[in-house]
Structures are given as C-alpha cells and as structure tokens.
C-alpha positions as CSV (number, residue, x, y, z in Angstrom):
1,M,11.8,-17.5,-14.0
2,I,8.5,-15.7,-14.5
3,Y,7.1,-13.2,-11.9
4,D,4.2,-10.9,-11.7
5,Y,6.4,-8.1,-10.5
6,I,10.2,-7.4,-10.0
7,I,10.7,-4.8,-7.3
8,I,14.0,-2.9,-7.2
9,G,15.1,-2.0,-3.7
10,Q,14.5,-3.5,-0.3
11,G,14.1,-0.4,1.9
12,I,11.0,0.3,3.7
13,A,9.1,1.0,0.5
14,G,10.2,-2.2,-1.3
15,S,9.8,-4.4,1.8
16,V,6.3,-3.1,2.6
17,L,5.3,-3.4,-1.0
18,G,6.8,-6.8,-1.5
19,Y,5.1,-8.1,1.6
20,T,1.8,-6.6,0.5
21,L,1.9,-8.2,-2.9
22,I,2.9,-11.6,-1.6
23,K,0.0,-11.6,0.8
24,K,-2.2,-10.8,-2.2
25,G,-1.1,-14.1,-3.8
26,L,1.3,-12.5,-6.3
27,K,4.7,-13.8,-7.3
28,I,7.4,-11.2,-6.8
29,L,11.2,-10.9,-7.0
30,I,13.0,-8.2,-5.0
31,V,16.4,-7.1,-6.4
32,D,18.6,-5.3,-3.9
33,G,22.2,-4.4,-4.5
34,G,22.9,-2.7,-1.2
35,G,24.4,0.8,-1.2
36,N,23.0,3.7,0.8
37,N,19.8,2.7,2.6
38,S,18.3,5.5,4.6
39,S,15.6,3.0,5.8
40,K,18.2,1.4,8.1
41,V,19.3,4.7,9.6
42,A,15.8,6.2,10.1
43,A,14.4,6.5,13.5
44,G,11.2,5.1,12.1
45,I,8.9,7.5,13.9
46,F,5.2,7.7,13.0
47,N,3.6,10.9,14.3
48,P,0.1,12.2,13.6
49,V,0.9,15.8,14.2
50,T,4.2,17.3,13.1
51,G,6.2,20.3,12.0
52,K,7.0,23.6,13.6
53,R,3.3,24.6,13.4
54,M,2.1,21.2,14.6
55,V,0.0,20.4,11.6
56,K,-2.0,17.2,11.4
57,T,-0.2,14.7,9.2
58,W,-1.6,14.5,5.6
59,K,-4.3,11.8,5.5
60,A,-3.7,11.0,9.2
61,E,-7.3,9.6,9.6
62,L,-6.6,7.0,6.9
63,L,-2.9,6.3,7.4
64,F,-2.7,5.7,11.2
65,P,-5.5,3.1,11.6
66,F,-4.1,1.3,8.5
67,L,-0.5,1.3,9.6
68,N,-1.4,0.1,13.1
69,E,-3.2,-3.0,11.8
70,F,-0.6,-3.5,9.0
71,Y,2.5,-3.6,11.2
72,L,0.9,-5.8,13.8
73,K,0.0,-8.3,11.1
74,M,3.4,-8.0,9.5
75,E,5.1,-8.7,12.9
76,K,3.1,-11.9,13.2
77,D,3.9,-13.1,9.7
78,L,7.6,-12.3,10.0
79,D,7.8,-13.7,13.5
80,A,9.6,-10.5,14.7
81,K,9.0,-7.5,17.0
82,F,9.6,-4.1,15.5
83,F,6.4,-2.1,16.0
84,Y,6.4,0.1,19.1
85,P,3.5,2.4,19.7
86,L,4.5,5.2,22.1
87,P,3.1,8.5,23.2
88,I,4.9,11.6,21.9
89,F,5.4,14.7,24.0
90,R,6.0,18.0,22.2
91,P,6.7,20.9,24.7
92,F,5.4,24.4,24.2
93,S,7.8,27.2,23.6
94,S,5.7,29.9,25.4
95,I,2.6,30.5,27.5
96,E,1.1,32.0,24.3
97,E,1.5,28.7,22.5
98,Q,-0.1,26.9,25.5
99,N,-3.1,29.3,25.5
100,H,-3.5,28.9,21.7
101,W,-3.9,25.1,22.1
102,I,-6.1,25.3,25.2
103,S,-8.5,27.4,23.2
104,H,-8.1,25.4,20.0
105,S,-10.9,22.9,20.1
106,D,-10.9,20.9,16.9
107,E,-12.3,17.4,16.7
108,A,-10.0,16.5,13.8
109,Y,-7.0,17.2,16.2
110,N,-8.5,16.0,19.5
111,K,-8.5,12.4,18.4
112,F,-4.7,12.6,18.2
113,L,-3.7,14.7,21.1
114,R,-4.4,16.3,24.5
115,V,-3.0,19.5,25.9
116,V,-0.8,19.2,29.0
117,T,-0.5,22.4,31.0
118,S,2.5,21.4,33.1
119,S,5.8,19.8,32.0
120,D,6.6,18.4,35.5
121,D,5.9,14.9,34.5
122,F,8.2,15.0,31.5
123,P,12.0,14.9,31.5
124,I,12.6,18.2,29.8
125,N,14.7,21.2,31.0
126,K,12.8,22.9,33.7
127,N,13.1,26.4,32.1
128,K,10.6,24.9,29.5
129,H,7.7,25.0,31.9
130,F,4.8,25.8,29.6
131,G,3.4,22.3,29.2
132,G,2.9,20.8,25.8
133,L,1.0,18.4,23.6
134,S,0.8,14.7,24.4
135,L,0.2,12.9,21.1
136,F,-1.7,9.6,20.7
137,K,-1.2,7.0,18.0
138,G,2.5,7.7,17.6
139,G,5.5,5.6,18.1
140,Y,8.4,4.1,16.1
141,V,9.3,1.1,14.0
142,D,12.7,-0.6,14.5
143,T,13.6,-0.4,10.8
144,V,16.7,-2.6,11.1
145,T,14.7,-5.5,12.6
146,L,11.9,-5.0,10.0
147,L,14.3,-5.0,7.1
148,S,16.3,-8.0,8.3
149,S,13.2,-10.1,9.1
150,A,11.6,-9.1,5.8
151,F,14.8,-10.2,4.0
152,K,14.5,-13.6,5.7
153,Y,10.7,-13.8,4.8
154,F,11.5,-13.0,1.2
155,D,14.5,-15.4,1.1
156,E,12.5,-18.3,2.4
157,R,10.1,-17.8,-0.5
158,E,12.9,-17.4,-3.0
159,S,11.6,-13.9,-3.6
160,I,14.8,-11.8,-3.2
161,I,18.3,-11.7,-4.7
162,S,21.2,-9.6,-3.7
163,E,22.4,-8.1,-7.1
164,R,22.8,-4.7,-8.6
165,F,20.2,-3.8,-11.1
166,N,21.2,-2.2,-14.3
167,C,18.4,-0.6,-16.4
168,S,20.4,-1.1,-19.6
169,D,19.8,-4.8,-19.2
170,L,16.0,-4.5,-19.4
171,V,14.4,-5.9,-22.5
172,F,10.8,-4.9,-23.3
173,E,8.6,-7.5,-24.8
174,N,4.9,-7.8,-25.8
175,E,3.7,-9.2,-22.5
176,G,6.2,-7.6,-20.0
177,V,9.9,-7.1,-19.5
178,T,12.9,-9.4,-19.2
179,W,16.0,-8.8,-17.0
180,G,18.6,-11.5,-17.5
181,N,16.9,-14.8,-16.7
182,Y,13.9,-13.2,-15.0
183,K,10.7,-12.1,-16.7
184,A,7.8,-10.1,-15.2
185,R,4.7,-8.2,-16.2
186,K,6.2,-5.1,-14.7
187,V,9.2,-3.8,-12.9
188,I,8.5,-1.5,-9.8
189,F,11.3,0.9,-8.8
190,A,11.5,1.5,-5.1
191,E,15.1,2.7,-4.9
192,G,14.7,5.7,-2.7
193,Y,17.0,8.6,-3.5
194,L,18.8,6.5,-6.1
195,N,15.8,6.8,-8.4
196,Q,17.2,10.2,-9.4
197,F,19.9,8.3,-11.3
198,N,17.5,6.0,-13.0
199,P,17.4,6.9,-16.7
200,Y,13.6,6.1,-16.9
201,F,12.6,8.3,-13.9
202,N,15.4,10.9,-13.5
203,W,13.0,13.6,-14.9
204,I,11.0,13.6,-11.6
205,P,11.8,16.7,-9.5
206,Y,13.5,14.9,-6.6
207,I,14.8,16.9,-3.6
208,P,16.9,14.4,-1.7
209,V,18.0,15.4,1.8
210,K,20.7,14.0,4.0
211,G,19.9,13.2,7.6
212,E,22.1,12.3,10.5
213,V,21.1,10.6,13.7
214,L,22.8,9.7,17.0
215,T,22.4,6.7,19.2
216,V,23.1,7.7,22.8
217,K,22.6,6.0,26.2
218,S,21.3,7.3,29.5
219,Q,20.4,6.0,32.9
220,F,17.1,7.8,32.7
221,P,14.2,5.4,31.9
222,L,12.5,7.4,29.2
223,K,9.0,6.1,28.5
224,Q,7.9,8.4,25.6
225,I,9.2,10.1,22.5
226,I,10.1,13.7,23.0
227,S,10.2,16.0,20.0
228,K,10.9,19.7,19.8
229,G,13.5,20.8,17.2
230,V,15.1,17.4,17.8
231,F,13.6,14.1,18.6
232,V,14.7,11.5,21.2
233,V,13.3,8.0,21.0
234,P,13.6,5.4,23.7
235,L,14.7,2.2,21.9
236,H,13.6,-1.2,23.1
237,N,17.3,-2.1,23.8
238,G,17.6,0.7,26.4
239,N,19.5,3.1,24.1
240,L,18.0,6.4,22.7
241,K,18.0,7.6,19.2
242,A,18.2,11.4,18.6
243,G,18.1,13.6,15.5
244,S,17.7,14.6,12.9
245,T,19.6,17.0,10.7
246,Y,18.7,18.2,7.2
247,D,21.3,18.8,4.6
248,W,20.4,19.4,0.9
249,K,24.0,20.0,-0.3
250,D,26.2,17.2,1.2
251,L,24.5,14.1,-0.3
252,T,27.1,11.6,0.9
253,D,26.5,9.0,3.5
254,E,29.5,10.2,5.6
255,V,28.8,11.4,9.1
256,T,29.9,14.8,10.1
257,Q,31.2,16.4,13.3
258,K,28.9,19.4,12.6
259,A,25.8,17.3,12.6
260,R,26.9,15.5,15.9
261,E,27.4,18.9,17.6
262,E,24.1,20.2,16.3
263,I,22.1,17.2,17.6
264,E,23.9,17.1,20.9
265,H,23.4,20.8,21.5
266,K,19.7,20.6,20.8
267,L,19.3,17.5,22.9
268,K,21.0,19.1,25.9
269,D,18.8,22.1,25.5
270,L,15.7,19.9,25.4
271,V,16.0,17.2,28.0
272,S,16.9,17.2,31.7
273,F,18.9,14.0,31.9
274,D,22.5,13.2,31.0
275,F,23.4,11.1,28.0
276,E,26.5,9.5,26.5
277,Y,27.4,9.2,22.8
278,V,27.3,5.7,21.3
279,R,27.4,6.1,17.5
280,Q,26.4,8.3,14.6
281,E,24.7,7.4,11.2
282,A,23.8,9.1,8.0
283,G,21.4,8.4,5.2
284,I,19.7,10.2,2.3
285,R,15.9,10.4,2.3
286,P,14.0,10.3,-1.0
287,S,11.7,13.3,-1.3
288,T,10.0,15.3,-4.0
289,S,9.2,19.0,-4.6
290,D,5.6,18.6,-3.4
291,R,6.5,16.3,-0.4
292,R,4.1,13.6,-1.7
293,P,4.8,10.0,-2.7
294,I,5.1,9.0,-6.3
295,L,3.1,6.1,-7.6
296,G,2.2,5.0,-11.1
297,L,3.3,4.0,-14.5
298,H,6.0,5.5,-16.7
299,P,4.3,7.7,-19.3
300,K,6.1,5.9,-22.2
301,Y,6.9,2.5,-20.8
302,P,3.8,1.1,-18.9
303,E,5.9,-2.0,-18.0
304,L,7.8,0.3,-15.6
305,T,6.2,1.4,-12.3
306,I,7.4,3.6,-9.5
307,F,6.8,3.5,-5.7
308,N,9.0,6.2,-4.2
309,G,9.2,9.7,-2.7
310,L,8.0,8.6,0.8
311,G,10.5,11.0,2.4
312,T,10.6,11.4,6.2
313,K,7.2,9.8,6.7
314,G,7.9,6.5,5.0
315,I,6.8,4.4,7.9
316,S,3.4,6.1,8.0
317,L,2.9,6.2,4.2
318,A,4.2,2.9,2.9
319,P,1.5,0.5,4.1
320,Y,-1.5,2.5,2.9
321,F,0.0,3.4,-0.5
322,A,1.4,-0.1,-1.1
323,E,-2.2,-1.2,-0.8
324,Q,-3.3,1.6,-3.2
325,L,-0.7,0.6,-5.7
326,F,-1.8,-3.0,-5.6
327,S,-5.4,-1.9,-6.2
328,F,-4.3,0.3,-9.2
329,L,-2.2,-2.4,-10.8
330,E,-4.4,-5.4,-10.2
331,E,-7.9,-4.0,-9.9
332,N,-7.7,-1.0,-12.1
333,K,-8.7,1.4,-9.3
334,P,-7.5,5.0,-9.7
335,L,-4.6,6.4,-7.8
336,D,-5.0,9.4,-5.5
337,N,-4.3,12.4,-7.7
338,E,-1.8,13.8,-5.1
339,V,0.5,10.8,-5.5
340,N,0.0,9.9,-9.1
341,I,3.1,10.2,-11.2
342,S,1.0,11.9,-13.9
343,R,1.3,15.2,-11.9
344,F,4.9,15.4,-13.2
345,E,4.3,14.3,-16.8
346,S,5.1,17.7,-18.1
347,F,8.7,17.3,-16.8
348,F,9.0,14.1,-18.8
349,Y,8.0,15.7,-22.1
350,R,10.4,18.6,-21.4
351,H,13.2,16.3,-20.4
C-alpha cells in the first residue's frame, strides 16, 4: 500500500495530525502499538493563563481561536462529544495579589480574564477569601472519547493499524520509505515520550515527566474548573478529575500512594466540598528542555519527520501546529523558529 504519510502513534498529537491531513485530502496510515499513552490519562485542560505567576499561554492569541474552531469541527466529523468549554477560577493567595491584578490593566490579558474580588460564589475553602481570576476561553477535552472516536474515524477509512513499529524495519528509497508492505513519502513520529528511545531522534534533549491524576466524585455540582496548586475539573459524567503531580525520576506508569496523598491533601486545602476517591491513573508527558513543540525533518534523513514535545499543553498546541506542519510539508511554508527541530541540530552532530 502507498501512502503520503505514515504516522507513528495515536495519542493527541497523532490523532490531531492524522485528522488534519485526511481533511486536506492526503492518504495516511497511523501505526499504534499501544503502550503508555499519557493522552488517555490527561485531564485535557486548555487554559489561556497558567503557572504560578499566571502568565499568558505562549501564542494564546493564535492557539485559542484556532483550537475552538478545530475541535468543534472535529466533533462534528467524528460524531462525538468531547470538547467542553468551561470558565476556570484561580483564587488569589493574598490581598496583595488581588491588588496587583486590580491595578494590572493589560489589554493582552483582559481578553482572557476578569478579576473577581470575592470568592463567595466559588466552592473554595472560606479562609481563601481574597477573590481570584475568572478565566475565559478555557475548558477541557475528554481525551478518552476523542481518541476512541478518532480510532473509529481512522479505522473506517482503513487509515490505522494496531502494530508495534520497529525503526530497524525501515527501508529508505529514492522516493520515500518502506516499512513492511507499506510505502510512504515520509514517516512522521508522534510517539510522545517514547521518542527518546527512537534511534533517529534520541539526540533531542527530552525531559519526560510523570503525572498522576485522581478521579473523584462529589455531591457538589461544580460548574467551573478550579486551579491553584492542583486542578479540579467537573467531568460531563458527574465525576471530577483532580491533579496533577510532577515526577522526573520515576518514569513508570505505576500509580503511587505518595501522589494520591499529595493530590488529596491539596484538593482538601483548596475546595469547600467533600469528595470520594474513585480511581488513580499515571502517564508520562513528552516535554523538551525549552518547553516548546518539536516539528520538522530529520537533519540527515528528510524522509523522517517529527511532531512531538507538546508536553502538558498538548490539547492547546496540537491543532495549530498540525496545521503548520501540513503547510511546511505540502506548501513549503517555513516552520516557526521556536518549534523547528533545527534548533537542536547541534545535539545531533555531537551525538
């Protein structure tokens, strides 16, 4: 079989990219062998203002309008519901922080948030009475539903197989690459953290991080995401998802009692309602030393392409940069310098 592109991995990156390329009229094959998939564990939050210092998300003005239109269209085409826009409340830690944001008038931020001077309307512990930020244009994607409906979409088009991909089976030819009975112009690796074991791309300075999340249930009808040291997301099925932890040493997908206790402690300190444990999950996020995605061609083998490094913001980043990768590969448009794999080429030549 002959394809335009073979995509390795059907996580968020591979699914969004595969869908994008199919909608552009290209013939693709996704190869997914299972294994750890942080996309299925992720809370799927998209948030325009994040971090301890509440910094506007990189390229927020481009990413958020794009992702909103993209996921609504993808829902329609996949005949599934997985995109849930929701306000996000981030409580202040002190009156000083409240005063800072009241006096902080910035048009770039004001389109994404408003300052709330009282926390009375939000279900947080009453000792945290300093108000907070109410964030617009946030929400979450039900990643399990997205991935399962995307699999069905690809399967109906004979565009996915469930097999393990071995790089040693690649054969480079004049007009592309062959893998077993399949031939394509290029192979695109979207394997998440597993790319660090890929012999063609293991020179990239990956910094994978393990995250654990809890699913809990509560009688309280939470209507917005709350985030302060820990997030709590009201899921469409009535449960809540809370997390996350960050572990750079234990890179297994095993859940830990330590992580459960950490999340539960932070959640009890944050919210005013009771909750009950349902389950715990762990996954390993793909991230890089500069916290930016990685797109582009291998410096020696142009038949090989990478779409990776989306990290904790994969839901926000994947749609926009899948479109950019298409434009690069099919229309010869340049990649953003901040995501171009060429920024790491010196690591390849030292490898």
